[in-house]
Structures are given as C-alpha cells and as structure tokens.
mmCIF file as Biopython writes it, N, C-alpha, C and O atoms, coordinates in Angstrom:
data_model
#
loop_
_atom_site.group_PDB
_atom_site.id
_atom_site.type_symbol
_atom_site.label_atom_id
_atom_site.label_alt_id
_atom_site.label_comp_id
_atom_site.label_asym_id
_atom_site.label_entity_id
_atom_site.label_seq_id
_atom_site.pdbx_PDB_ins_code
_atom_site.Cartn_x
_atom_site.Cartn_y
_atom_site.Cartn_z
_atom_site.occupancy
_atom_site.B_iso_or_equiv
_atom_site.auth_seq_id
_atom_site.auth_asym_id
_atom_site.pdbx_PDB_model_num
ATOM 1   N N  . MET A ? 1  ? 81.071 -30.957 -69.678 1.0 0.0 1  A 1 
ATOM 2   C CA . MET A ? 1  ? 81.574 -30.952 -68.197 1.0 0.0 1  A 1 
ATOM 3   C C  . MET A ? 1  ? 82.008 -32.288 -68.247 1.0 0.0 1  A 1 
ATOM 4   O O  . MET A ? 1  ? 81.439 -33.190 -68.864 1.0 0.0 1  A 1 
ATOM 5   N N  . ASP A ? 2  ? 83.356 -32.417 -67.368 1.0 0.0 2  A 1 
ATOM 6   C CA . ASP A ? 2  ? 84.164 -33.380 -67.066 1.0 0.0 2  A 1 
ATOM 7   C C  . ASP A ? 2  ? 83.704 -34.482 -66.187 1.0 0.0 2  A 1 
ATOM 8   O O  . ASP A ? 2  ? 83.112 -34.030 -65.207 1.0 0.0 2  A 1 
ATOM 9   N N  . THR A ? 3  ? 83.770 -35.642 -66.207 1.0 0.0 3  A 1 
ATOM 10  C CA . THR A ? 3  ? 83.588 -36.870 -65.191 1.0 0.0 3  A 1 
ATOM 11  C C  . THR A ? 3  ? 83.726 -36.236 -63.492 1.0 0.0 3  A 1 
ATOM 12  O O  . THR A ? 3  ? 83.006 -36.538 -62.540 1.0 0.0 3  A 1 
ATOM 13  N N  . LEU A ? 4  ? 84.745 -35.402 -63.512 1.0 0.0 4  A 1 
ATOM 14  C CA . LEU A ? 4  ? 85.639 -35.076 -62.328 1.0 0.0 4  A 1 
ATOM 15  C C  . LEU A ? 4  ? 84.276 -34.139 -61.407 1.0 0.0 4  A 1 
ATOM 16  O O  . LEU A ? 4  ? 83.697 -34.398 -60.352 1.0 0.0 4  A 1 
ATOM 17  N N  . MET A ? 5  ? 84.124 -32.803 -62.546 1.0 0.0 5  A 1 
ATOM 18  C CA . MET A ? 5  ? 83.486 -31.786 -61.924 1.0 0.0 5  A 1 
ATOM 19  C C  . MET A ? 5  ? 81.837 -32.437 -61.871 1.0 0.0 5  A 1 
ATOM 20  O O  . MET A ? 5  ? 81.219 -31.989 -60.905 1.0 0.0 5  A 1 
ATOM 21  N N  . THR A ? 6  ? 81.058 -33.379 -62.713 1.0 0.0 6  A 1 
ATOM 22  C CA . THR A ? 6  ? 80.088 -33.948 -62.671 1.0 0.0 6  A 1 
ATOM 23  C C  . THR A ? 6  ? 79.817 -34.277 -61.409 1.0 0.0 6  A 1 
ATOM 24  O O  . THR A ? 6  ? 78.905 -33.715 -60.802 1.0 0.0 6  A 1 
ATOM 25  N N  . GLY A ? 7  ? 80.873 -35.604 -60.636 1.0 0.0 7  A 1 
ATOM 26  C CA . GLY A ? 7  ? 80.957 -36.157 -59.709 1.0 0.0 7  A 1 
ATOM 27  C C  . GLY A ? 7  ? 80.942 -35.178 -58.325 1.0 0.0 7  A 1 
ATOM 28  O O  . GLY A ? 7  ? 80.184 -35.403 -57.381 1.0 0.0 7  A 1 
ATOM 29  N N  . PHE A ? 8  ? 81.908 -34.049 -58.364 1.0 0.0 8  A 1 
ATOM 30  C CA . PHE A ? 8  ? 81.726 -33.241 -57.330 1.0 0.0 8  A 1 
ATOM 31  C C  . PHE A ? 8  ? 80.422 -32.463 -57.271 1.0 0.0 8  A 1 
ATOM 32  O O  . PHE A ? 8  ? 79.966 -32.176 -56.165 1.0 0.0 8  A 1 
ATOM 33  N N  . ILE A ? 9  ? 79.741 -32.073 -58.471 1.0 0.0 9  A 1 
ATOM 34  C CA . ILE A ? 9  ? 78.539 -31.278 -58.206 1.0 0.0 9  A 1 
ATOM 35  C C  . ILE A ? 9  ? 76.984 -32.206 -57.761 1.0 0.0 9  A 1 
ATOM 36  O O  . ILE A ? 9  ? 75.940 -31.649 -57.420 1.0 0.0 9  A 1 
ATOM 37  N N  . VAL A ? 10 ? 77.178 -33.685 -57.876 1.0 0.0 10 A 1 
ATOM 38  C CA . VAL A ? 10 ? 76.354 -34.708 -57.529 1.0 0.0 10 A 1 
ATOM 39  C C  . VAL A ? 10 ? 77.001 -34.634 -56.022 1.0 0.0 10 A 1 
ATOM 40  O O  . VAL A ? 10 ? 76.085 -34.505 -55.210 1.0 0.0 10 A 1 
ATOM 41  N N  . SER A ? 11 ? 77.858 -34.662 -55.602 1.0 0.0 11 A 1 
ATOM 42  C CA . SER A ? 11 ? 78.580 -34.591 -54.123 1.0 0.0 11 A 1 
ATOM 43  C C  . SER A ? 11 ? 77.497 -33.629 -53.432 1.0 0.0 11 A 1 
ATOM 44  O O  . SER A ? 11 ? 76.483 -33.946 -52.811 1.0 0.0 11 A 1 
ATOM 45  N N  . MET A ? 12 ? 77.988 -32.428 -53.710 1.0 0.0 12 A 1 
ATOM 46  C CA . MET A ? 12 ? 77.443 -31.000 -53.317 1.0 0.0 12 A 1 
ATOM 47  C C  . MET A ? 12 ? 75.964 -31.179 -53.142 1.0 0.0 12 A 1 
ATOM 48  O O  . MET A ? 12 ? 75.435 -31.028 -52.041 1.0 0.0 12 A 1 
ATOM 49  N N  . ILE A ? 13 ? 75.356 -31.471 -54.124 1.0 0.0 13 A 1 
ATOM 50  C CA . ILE A ? 13 ? 73.820 -31.399 -54.459 1.0 0.0 13 A 1 
ATOM 51  C C  . ILE A ? 13 ? 73.517 -32.540 -53.183 1.0 0.0 13 A 1 
ATOM 52  O O  . ILE A ? 13 ? 72.635 -32.214 -52.388 1.0 0.0 13 A 1 
ATOM 53  N N  . ASN A ? 14 ? 74.171 -33.771 -52.979 1.0 0.0 14 A 1 
ATOM 54  C CA . ASN A ? 14 ? 73.987 -35.175 -51.824 1.0 0.0 14 A 1 
ATOM 55  C C  . ASN A ? 14 ? 73.674 -34.477 -50.190 1.0 0.0 14 A 1 
ATOM 56  O O  . ASN A ? 14 ? 72.826 -34.691 -49.324 1.0 0.0 14 A 1 
ATOM 57  N N  . GLY A ? 15 ? 74.845 -33.554 -50.324 1.0 0.0 15 A 1 
ATOM 58  C CA . GLY A ? 15 ? 75.048 -32.986 -48.965 1.0 0.0 15 A 1 
ATOM 59  C C  . GLY A ? 15 ? 73.982 -31.954 -48.594 1.0 0.0 15 A 1 
ATOM 60  O O  . GLY A ? 15 ? 73.271 -31.923 -47.589 1.0 0.0 15 A 1 
ATOM 61  N N  . TRP A ? 16 ? 74.034 -31.121 -49.626 1.0 0.0 16 A 1 
ATOM 62  C CA . TRP A ? 16 ? 72.750 -30.353 -49.023 1.0 0.0 16 A 1 
ATOM 63  C C  . TRP A ? 16 ? 71.403 -30.715 -49.038 1.0 0.0 16 A 1 
ATOM 64  O O  . TRP A ? 16 ? 70.428 -30.168 -48.522 1.0 0.0 16 A 1 
ATOM 65  N N  . LYS A ? 17 ? 71.525 -31.930 -49.847 1.0 0.0 17 A 1 
ATOM 66  C CA . LYS A ? 17 ? 69.761 -32.625 -49.837 1.0 0.0 17 A 1 
ATOM 67  C C  . LYS A ? 17 ? 70.142 -33.001 -47.981 1.0 0.0 17 A 1 
ATOM 68  O O  . LYS A ? 17 ? 69.413 -32.459 -47.150 1.0 0.0 17 A 1 
ATOM 69  N N  . ARG A ? 18 ? 71.171 -33.830 -47.544 1.0 0.0 18 A 1 
ATOM 70  C CA . ARG A ? 18 ? 71.086 -34.158 -46.002 1.0 0.0 18 A 1 
ATOM 71  C C  . ARG A ? 18 ? 71.174 -33.579 -44.947 1.0 0.0 18 A 1 
ATOM 72  O O  . ARG A ? 18 ? 71.065 -33.955 -43.780 1.0 0.0 18 A 1 
ATOM 73  N N  . GLN A ? 19 ? 71.432 -32.385 -45.530 1.0 0.0 19 A 1 
ATOM 74  C CA . GLN A ? 19 ? 71.516 -31.010 -44.649 1.0 0.0 19 A 1 
ATOM 75  C C  . GLN A ? 19 ? 69.967 -30.406 -44.918 1.0 0.0 19 A 1 
ATOM 76  O O  . GLN A ? 19 ? 69.577 -29.776 -43.935 1.0 0.0 19 A 1 
ATOM 77  N N  . ALA A ? 20 ? 69.105 -30.445 -45.894 1.0 0.0 20 A 1 
ATOM 78  C CA . ALA A ? 20 ? 67.906 -29.911 -45.716 1.0 0.0 20 A 1 
ATOM 79  C C  . ALA A ? 20 ? 66.928 -31.130 -44.810 1.0 0.0 20 A 1 
ATOM 80  O O  . ALA A ? 20 ? 66.111 -30.912 -43.916 1.0 0.0 20 A 1 
ATOM 81  N N  . VAL A ? 21 ? 67.350 -32.437 -45.403 1.0 0.0 21 A 1 
ATOM 82  C CA . VAL A ? 21 ? 66.403 -33.334 -44.236 1.0 0.0 21 A 1 
ATOM 83  C C  . VAL A ? 21 ? 66.519 -33.301 -42.856 1.0 0.0 21 A 1 
ATOM 84  O O  . VAL A ? 21 ? 65.549 -33.227 -42.102 1.0 0.0 21 A 1 
ATOM 85  N N  . ASP A ? 22 ? 68.148 -33.375 -42.357 1.0 0.0 22 A 1 
ATOM 86  C CA . ASP A ? 22 ? 68.304 -33.161 -41.205 1.0 0.0 22 A 1 
ATOM 87  C C  . ASP A ? 22 ? 67.629 -32.284 -40.725 1.0 0.0 22 A 1 
ATOM 88  O O  . ASP A ? 22 ? 66.780 -32.609 -39.896 1.0 0.0 22 A 1 
ATOM 89  N N  . GLY A ? 23 ? 67.798 -30.838 -41.106 1.0 0.0 23 A 1 
ATOM 90  C CA . GLY A ? 23 ? 67.052 -29.503 -40.727 1.0 0.0 23 A 1 
ATOM 91  C C  . GLY A ? 23 ? 65.298 -29.663 -40.565 1.0 0.0 23 A 1 
ATOM 92  O O  . GLY A ? 23 ? 64.565 -29.388 -39.615 1.0 0.0 23 A 1 
ATOM 93  N N  . MET A ? 24 ? 65.029 -30.167 -41.779 1.0 0.0 24 A 1 
ATOM 94  C CA . MET A ? 24 ? 63.267 -30.644 -41.954 1.0 0.0 24 A 1 
ATOM 95  C C  . MET A ? 24 ? 62.829 -31.124 -40.360 1.0 0.0 24 A 1 
ATOM 96  O O  . MET A ? 24 ? 62.034 -30.607 -39.575 1.0 0.0 24 A 1 
ATOM 97  N N  . ALA A ? 25 ? 63.652 -32.275 -40.240 1.0 0.0 25 A 1 
ATOM 98  C CA . ALA A ? 25 ? 63.089 -32.634 -39.193 1.0 0.0 25 A 1 
ATOM 99  C C  . ALA A ? 25 ? 63.193 -32.444 -37.969 1.0 0.0 25 A 1 
ATOM 100 O O  . ALA A ? 25 ? 62.343 -32.954 -37.240 1.0 0.0 25 A 1 
ATOM 101 N N  . ALA A ? 26 ? 64.575 -31.429 -37.230 1.0 0.0 26 A 1 
ATOM 102 C CA . ALA A ? 26 ? 64.549 -30.528 -36.274 1.0 0.0 26 A 1 
ATOM 103 C C  . ALA A ? 26 ? 63.163 -29.927 -36.457 1.0 0.0 26 A 1 
ATOM 104 O O  . ALA A ? 26 ? 62.143 -30.327 -35.896 1.0 0.0 26 A 1 
ATOM 105 N N  . ILE A ? 27 ? 63.265 -28.832 -37.386 1.0 0.0 27 A 1 
ATOM 106 C CA . ILE A ? 27 ? 61.929 -27.752 -37.847 1.0 0.0 27 A 1 
ATOM 107 C C  . ILE A ? 27 ? 60.704 -28.345 -37.590 1.0 0.0 27 A 1 
ATOM 108 O O  . ILE A ? 27 ? 60.036 -27.607 -36.865 1.0 0.0 27 A 1 
ATOM 109 N N  . PHE A ? 28 ? 60.105 -29.416 -37.895 1.0 0.0 28 A 1 
ATOM 110 C CA . PHE A ? 28 ? 58.601 -30.069 -37.741 1.0 0.0 28 A 1 
ATOM 111 C C  . PHE A ? 28 ? 58.696 -30.903 -37.326 1.0 0.0 28 A 1 
ATOM 112 O O  . PHE A ? 28 ? 57.915 -31.744 -37.770 1.0 0.0 28 A 1 
ATOM 113 N N  . GLY A ? 29 ? 59.714 -31.425 -36.125 1.0 0.0 29 A 1 
ATOM 114 C CA . GLY A ? 29 ? 59.631 -32.445 -35.318 1.0 0.0 29 A 1 
ATOM 115 C C  . GLY A ? 29 ? 59.250 -31.815 -33.974 1.0 0.0 29 A 1 
ATOM 116 O O  . GLY A ? 29 ? 58.543 -32.483 -33.219 1.0 0.0 29 A 1 
ATOM 117 N N  . ALA A ? 30 ? 59.575 -30.828 -33.674 1.0 0.0 30 A 1 
ATOM 118 C CA . ALA A ? 30 ? 59.459 -29.818 -32.376 1.0 0.0 30 A 1 
ATOM 119 C C  . ALA A ? 30 ? 57.670 -29.480 -32.824 1.0 0.0 30 A 1 
ATOM 120 O O  . ALA A ? 30 ? 56.983 -29.476 -33.845 1.0 0.0 30 A 1 
ATOM 121 N N  . LYS A ? 31 ? 57.493 -29.221 -31.330 1.0 0.0 31 A 1 
ATOM 122 C CA . LYS A ? 31 ? 55.637 -28.842 -30.921 1.0 0.0 31 A 1 
ATOM 123 C C  . LYS A ? 31 ? 55.657 -27.510 -31.331 1.0 0.0 31 A 1 
ATOM 124 O O  . LYS A ? 31 ? 56.723 -26.910 -31.190 1.0 0.0 31 A 1 
ATOM 125 N N  . ALA A ? 32 ? 54.615 -26.868 -31.853 1.0 0.0 32 A 1 
ATOM 126 C CA . ALA A ? 32 ? 54.221 -25.616 -32.178 1.0 0.0 32 A 1 
ATOM 127 C C  . ALA A ? 32 ? 54.181 -24.981 -30.838 1.0 0.0 32 A 1 
ATOM 128 O O  . ALA A ? 32 ? 53.985 -25.794 -29.935 1.0 0.0 32 A 1 
ATOM 129 N N  . GLU A ? 33 ? 54.305 -23.842 -30.497 1.0 0.0 33 A 1 
ATOM 130 C CA . GLU A ? 33 ? 54.255 -23.228 -29.309 1.0 0.0 33 A 1 
ATOM 131 C C  . GLU A ? 33 ? 52.664 -22.410 -30.091 1.0 0.0 33 A 1 
ATOM 132 O O  . GLU A ? 33 ? 52.451 -22.245 -31.292 1.0 0.0 33 A 1 
ATOM 133 N N  . ALA A ? 34 ? 51.606 -21.963 -28.710 1.0 0.0 34 A 1 
ATOM 134 C CA . ALA A ? 34 ? 50.702 -21.384 -29.315 1.0 0.0 34 A 1 
ATOM 135 C C  . ALA A ? 34 ? 50.875 -20.035 -29.326 1.0 0.0 34 A 1 
ATOM 136 O O  . ALA A ? 34 ? 51.245 -19.660 -28.214 1.0 0.0 34 A 1 
ATOM 137 N N  . PRO A ? 35 ? 50.743 -18.944 -30.283 1.0 0.0 35 A 1 
ATOM 138 C CA . PRO A ? 35 ? 50.968 -17.857 -29.594 1.0 0.0 35 A 1 
ATOM 139 C C  . PRO A ? 35 ? 50.252 -17.195 -28.396 1.0 0.0 35 A 1 
ATOM 140 O O  . PRO A ? 35 ? 49.092 -17.516 -28.137 1.0 0.0 35 A 1 
ATOM 141 N N  . PRO A ? 36 ? 50.901 -16.299 -27.677 1.0 0.0 36 A 1 
ATOM 142 C CA . PRO A ? 36 ? 50.360 -15.610 -26.605 1.0 0.0 36 A 1 
ATOM 143 C C  . PRO A ? 36 ? 49.051 -14.693 -27.345 1.0 0.0 36 A 1 
ATOM 144 O O  . PRO A ? 36 ? 48.975 -14.008 -28.365 1.0 0.0 36 A 1 
ATOM 145 N N  . ALA A ? 37 ? 47.869 -15.164 -26.006 1.0 0.0 37 A 1 
ATOM 146 C CA . ALA A ? 37 ? 46.776 -14.452 -25.920 1.0 0.0 37 A 1 
ATOM 147 C C  . ALA A ? 37 ? 46.777 -12.932 -26.106 1.0 0.0 37 A 1 
ATOM 148 O O  . ALA A ? 37 ? 47.731 -12.402 -25.537 1.0 0.0 37 A 1 
ATOM 149 N N  . ALA A ? 38 ? 46.117 -12.252 -26.628 1.0 0.0 38 A 1 
ATOM 150 C CA . ALA A ? 38 ? 45.867 -10.973 -26.628 1.0 0.0 38 A 1 
ATOM 151 C C  . ALA A ? 38 ? 45.273 -10.435 -25.002 1.0 0.0 38 A 1 
ATOM 152 O O  . ALA A ? 38 ? 44.347 -10.992 -24.412 1.0 0.0 38 A 1 
ATOM 153 N N  . THR A ? 39 ? 45.846 -9.550  -24.613 1.0 0.0 39 A 1 
ATOM 154 C CA . THR A ? 39 ? 45.621 -8.681  -23.729 1.0 0.0 39 A 1 
ATOM 155 C C  . THR A ? 39 ? 44.673 -7.885  -23.842 1.0 0.0 39 A 1 
ATOM 156 O O  . THR A ? 39 ? 44.386 -7.512  -24.980 1.0 0.0 39 A 1 
ATOM 157 N N  . GLU A ? 40 ? 43.770 -7.300  -22.502 1.0 0.0 40 A 1 
ATOM 158 C CA . GLU A ? 40 ? 42.660 -6.349  -22.726 1.0 0.0 40 A 1 
ATOM 159 C C  . GLU A ? 40 ? 43.277 -5.227  -23.018 1.0 0.0 40 A 1 
ATOM 160 O O  . GLU A ? 40 ? 42.385 -4.521  -23.486 1.0 0.0 40 A 1 
ATOM 161 N N  . ALA A ? 41 ? 44.392 -4.550  -23.030 1.0 0.0 41 A 1 
ATOM 162 C CA . ALA A ? 41 ? 45.198 -3.671  -22.951 1.0 0.0 41 A 1 
ATOM 163 C C  . ALA A ? 41 ? 45.185 -3.422  -25.037 1.0 0.0 41 A 1 
ATOM 164 O O  . ALA A ? 41 ? 44.843 -2.448  -25.708 1.0 0.0 41 A 1 
ATOM 165 N N  . ASP A ? 42 ? 45.621 -4.538  -25.372 1.0 0.0 42 A 1 
ATOM 166 C CA . ASP A ? 42 ? 45.993 -5.048  -26.731 1.0 0.0 42 A 1 
ATOM 167 C C  . ASP A ? 42 ? 44.813 -4.267  -27.517 1.0 0.0 42 A 1 
ATOM 168 O O  . ASP A ? 42 ? 44.811 -3.275  -28.245 1.0 0.0 42 A 1 
ATOM 169 N N  . LEU A ? 43 ? 43.611 -5.324  -26.958 1.0 0.0 43 A 1 
ATOM 170 C CA . LEU A ? 43 ? 42.477 -5.142  -27.516 1.0 0.0 43 A 1 
ATOM 171 C C  . LEU A ? 43 ? 41.797 -3.903  -27.806 1.0 0.0 43 A 1 
ATOM 172 O O  . LEU A ? 43 ? 41.040 -3.612  -28.732 1.0 0.0 43 A 1 
ATOM 173 N N  . ALA A ? 44 ? 42.260 -3.172  -26.734 1.0 0.0 44 A 1 
ATOM 174 C CA . ALA A ? 44 ? 41.975 -1.612  -26.244 1.0 0.0 44 A 1 
ATOM 175 C C  . ALA A ? 44 ? 42.226 -0.952  -27.784 1.0 0.0 44 A 1 
ATOM 176 O O  . ALA A ? 44 ? 41.478 -0.579  -28.688 1.0 0.0 44 A 1 
ATOM 177 N N  . ARG A ? 45 ? 44.014 -1.029  -27.541 1.0 0.0 45 A 1 
ATOM 178 C CA . ARG A ? 45 ? 44.731 -0.204  -28.326 1.0 0.0 45 A 1 
ATOM 179 C C  . ARG A ? 45 ? 43.916 -0.548  -29.826 1.0 0.0 45 A 1 
ATOM 180 O O  . ARG A ? 45 ? 43.355 0.374   -30.419 1.0 0.0 45 A 1 
ATOM 181 N N  . LEU A ? 46 ? 43.908 -1.622  -30.246 1.0 0.0 46 A 1 
ATOM 182 C CA . LEU A ? 46 ? 43.369 -1.990  -31.524 1.0 0.0 46 A 1 
ATOM 183 C C  . LEU A ? 46 ? 41.854 -1.618  -31.842 1.0 0.0 46 A 1 
ATOM 184 O O  . LEU A ? 46 ? 41.425 -1.222  -32.926 1.0 0.0 46 A 1 
ATOM 185 N N  . HIS A ? 47 ? 41.198 -1.811  -30.774 1.0 0.0 47 A 1 
ATOM 186 C CA . HIS A ? 47 ? 39.759 -0.831  -31.363 1.0 0.0 47 A 1 
ATOM 187 C C  . HIS A ? 47 ? 39.728 0.459   -31.351 1.0 0.0 47 A 1 
ATOM 188 O O  . HIS A ? 47 ? 38.681 0.995   -31.715 1.0 0.0 47 A 1 
ATOM 189 N N  . ALA A ? 48 ? 40.873 1.300   -30.926 1.0 0.0 48 A 1 
ATOM 190 C CA . ALA A ? 48 ? 41.057 2.912   -30.999 1.0 0.0 48 A 1 
ATOM 191 C C  . ALA A ? 48 ? 41.621 3.140   -32.041 1.0 0.0 48 A 1 
ATOM 192 O O  . ALA A ? 48 ? 41.554 4.294   -32.466 1.0 0.0 48 A 1 
ATOM 193 N N  . LYS A ? 49 ? 42.270 2.260   -32.707 1.0 0.0 49 A 1 
ATOM 194 C CA . LYS A ? 49 ? 43.155 2.223   -33.791 1.0 0.0 49 A 1 
ATOM 195 C C  . LYS A ? 49 ? 41.908 2.161   -35.205 1.0 0.0 49 A 1 
ATOM 196 O O  . LYS A ? 49 ? 41.752 2.660   -36.319 1.0 0.0 49 A 1 
ATOM 197 N N  . ILE A ? 50 ? 41.217 1.197   -34.266 1.0 0.0 50 A 1 
ATOM 198 C CA . ILE A ? 50 ? 40.489 0.904   -35.974 1.0 0.0 50 A 1 
ATOM 199 C C  . ILE A ? 50 ? 39.421 2.121   -36.244 1.0 0.0 50 A 1 
ATOM 200 O O  . ILE A ? 50 ? 39.164 2.552   -37.368 1.0 0.0 50 A 1 
ATOM 201 N N  . GLY A ? 51 ? 38.855 2.591   -35.051 1.0 0.0 51 A 1 
ATOM 202 C CA . GLY A ? 51 ? 38.186 3.645   -34.878 1.0 0.0 51 A 1 
ATOM 203 C C  . GLY A ? 51 ? 38.761 4.904   -35.465 1.0 0.0 51 A 1 
ATOM 204 O O  . GLY A ? 51 ? 37.955 5.578   -36.107 1.0 0.0 51 A 1 
ATOM 205 N N  . GLN A ? 52 ? 39.708 5.253   -35.396 1.0 0.0 52 A 1 
ATOM 206 C CA . GLN A ? 52 ? 41.244 6.276   -35.699 1.0 0.0 52 A 1 
ATOM 207 C C  . GLN A ? 52 ? 40.789 5.783   -37.293 1.0 0.0 52 A 1 
ATOM 208 O O  . GLN A ? 52 ? 40.109 6.664   -37.818 1.0 0.0 52 A 1 
ATOM 209 N N  . LEU A ? 53 ? 40.941 4.922   -37.933 1.0 0.0 53 A 1 
ATOM 210 C CA . LEU A ? 53 ? 41.213 4.447   -39.057 1.0 0.0 53 A 1 
ATOM 211 C C  . LEU A ? 53 ? 39.418 4.340   -40.034 1.0 0.0 53 A 1 
ATOM 212 O O  . LEU A ? 53 ? 39.257 4.041   -41.217 1.0 0.0 53 A 1 
ATOM 213 N N  . VAL A ? 54 ? 38.503 4.650   -39.153 1.0 0.0 54 A 1 
ATOM 214 C CA . VAL A ? 54 ? 37.273 4.556   -39.855 1.0 0.0 54 A 1 
ATOM 215 C C  . VAL A ? 54 ? 36.728 6.114   -40.088 1.0 0.0 54 A 1 
ATOM 216 O O  . VAL A ? 54 ? 35.845 6.428   -40.888 1.0 0.0 54 A 1 
ATOM 217 N N  . VAL A ? 55 ? 37.519 7.097   -39.130 1.0 0.0 55 A 1 
ATOM 218 C CA . VAL A ? 55 ? 37.073 8.573   -39.205 1.0 0.0 55 A 1 
ATOM 219 C C  . VAL A ? 55 ? 37.901 8.657   -39.792 1.0 0.0 55 A 1 
ATOM 220 O O  . VAL A ? 55 ? 37.136 8.932   -40.716 1.0 0.0 55 A 1 
ATOM 221 N N  . GLU A ? 56 ? 39.187 8.715   -40.405 1.0 0.0 56 A 1 
ATOM 222 C CA . GLU A ? 56 ? 40.068 9.223   -41.316 1.0 0.0 56 A 1 
ATOM 223 C C  . GLU A ? 56 ? 39.313 8.644   -42.820 1.0 0.0 56 A 1 
ATOM 224 O O  . GLU A ? 56 ? 38.996 9.375   -43.757 1.0 0.0 56 A 1 
ATOM 225 N N  . ARG A ? 57 ? 39.150 7.318   -42.765 1.0 0.0 57 A 1 
ATOM 226 C CA . ARG A ? 57 ? 38.310 7.106   -44.474 1.0 0.0 57 A 1 
ATOM 227 C C  . ARG A ? 57 ? 37.346 8.052   -44.397 1.0 0.0 57 A 1 
ATOM 228 O O  . ARG A ? 57 ? 37.541 9.057   -45.081 1.0 0.0 57 A 1 
ATOM 229 N N  . ASP A ? 58 ? 36.195 7.993   -43.642 1.0 0.0 58 A 1 
ATOM 230 C CA . ASP A ? 58 ? 35.068 8.655   -43.731 1.0 0.0 58 A 1 
ATOM 231 C C  . ASP A ? 58 ? 34.987 10.053  -44.174 1.0 0.0 58 A 1 
ATOM 232 O O  . ASP A ? 58 ? 34.208 10.571  -44.973 1.0 0.0 58 A 1 
ATOM 233 N N  . PHE A ? 59 ? 36.080 10.626  -43.400 1.0 0.0 59 A 1 
ATOM 234 C CA . PHE A ? 59 ? 36.615 12.087  -43.809 1.0 0.0 59 A 1 
ATOM 235 C C  . PHE A ? 59 ? 37.162 12.293  -45.290 1.0 0.0 59 A 1 
ATOM 236 O O  . PHE A ? 59 ? 36.748 13.261  -45.928 1.0 0.0 59 A 1 
ATOM 237 N N  . LEU A ? 60 ? 38.156 11.340  -45.904 1.0 0.0 60 A 1 
ATOM 238 C CA . LEU A ? 60 ? 38.878 11.623  -46.968 1.0 0.0 60 A 1 
ATOM 239 C C  . LEU A ? 60 ? 37.857 11.201  -47.872 1.0 0.0 60 A 1 
ATOM 240 O O  . LEU A ? 60 ? 37.716 11.888  -48.884 1.0 0.0 60 A 1 
ATOM 241 N N  . ALA A ? 61 ? 36.787 9.771   -47.642 1.0 0.0 61 A 1 
ATOM 242 C CA . ALA A ? 61 ? 35.790 9.804   -49.029 1.0 0.0 61 A 1 
ATOM 243 C C  . ALA A ? 61 ? 34.931 10.965  -49.231 1.0 0.0 61 A 1 
ATOM 244 O O  . ALA A ? 61 ? 34.400 11.198  -50.316 1.0 0.0 61 A 1 
ATOM 245 N N  . LYS A ? 62 ? 34.776 11.761  -48.105 1.0 0.0 62 A 1 
ATOM 246 C CA . LYS A ? 62 ? 33.664 12.756  -47.935 1.0 0.0 62 A 1 
ATOM 247 C C  . LYS A ? 62 ? 34.466 14.411  -48.823 1.0 0.0 62 A 1 
ATOM 248 O O  . LYS A ? 62 ? 34.007 15.435  -49.329 1.0 0.0 62 A 1 
ATOM 249 N N  . ALA A ? 63 ? 35.598 13.932  -48.628 1.0 0.0 63 A 1 
ATOM 250 C CA . ALA A ? 63 ? 36.527 15.453  -49.184 1.0 0.0 63 A 1 
ATOM 251 C C  . ALA A ? 63 ? 36.670 15.246  -50.296 1.0 0.0 63 A 1 
ATOM 252 O O  . ALA A ? 63 ? 36.899 16.289  -50.907 1.0 0.0 63 A 1 
ATOM 253 N N  . SER A ? 64 ? 36.642 14.002  -51.173 1.0 0.0 64 A 1 
ATOM 254 C CA . SER A ? 64 ? 36.864 13.734  -52.291 1.0 0.0 64 A 1 
ATOM 255 C C  . SER A ? 64 ? 35.690 13.427  -53.243 1.0 0.0 64 A 1 
ATOM 256 O O  . SER A ? 64 ? 35.651 12.949  -54.377 1.0 0.0 64 A 1 
ATOM 257 N N  . GLY A ? 65 ? 34.747 13.867  -52.387 1.0 0.0 65 A 1 
ATOM 258 C CA . GLY A ? 65 ? 33.008 13.616  -53.137 1.0 0.0 65 A 1 
ATOM 259 C C  . GLY A ? 65 ? 32.588 12.023  -53.499 1.0 0.0 65 A 1 
ATOM 260 O O  . GLY A ? 65 ? 31.916 11.755  -54.494 1.0 0.0 65 A 1 
ATOM 261 N N  . ARG A ? 66 ? 32.949 11.267  -52.800 1.0 0.0 66 A 1 
ATOM 262 C CA . ARG A ? 66 ? 32.457 9.672   -52.631 1.0 0.0 66 A 1 
ATOM 263 C C  . ARG A ? 66 ? 31.250 9.829   -52.501 1.0 0.0 66 A 1 
ATOM 264 O O  . ARG A ? 66 ? 30.514 8.855   -52.347 1.0 0.0 66 A 1 
#
C-alpha cells in the first residue's frame, strides 16, 4: 500500500473516531428518562395472559403424557 493511500485511511479512521467520541458525549451526557410506570390495566392484561399461558402449558403437558 502506498503512502498516499495509508495517509488517506488514517485520516478516515481519525474522522470516524472524532465522530464517535462526539456522538458518545451526546448519548451518554443526557439524563436517562425513567420508563413509564405500568398501569393497572396493563397489569391486569399481563396477569390474564400469564394465566392463559399456564393453562395452555398444563394442557399440553397433560396431552403429551408428562
């Protein structure tokens, strides 16, 4: 590889590094927002789904002879 090409590649890598460092400061510098709390409706829907899956699992276990 000739010197001109090597210098070009080093220049590109340095540019990418500079962009990455600047981007990281913006990403990690901001305060993280807390996720929204689950509502009662969400919890009720999830509990219903869990109950459904337990019934299905038990049915399939019984049907397969376990």
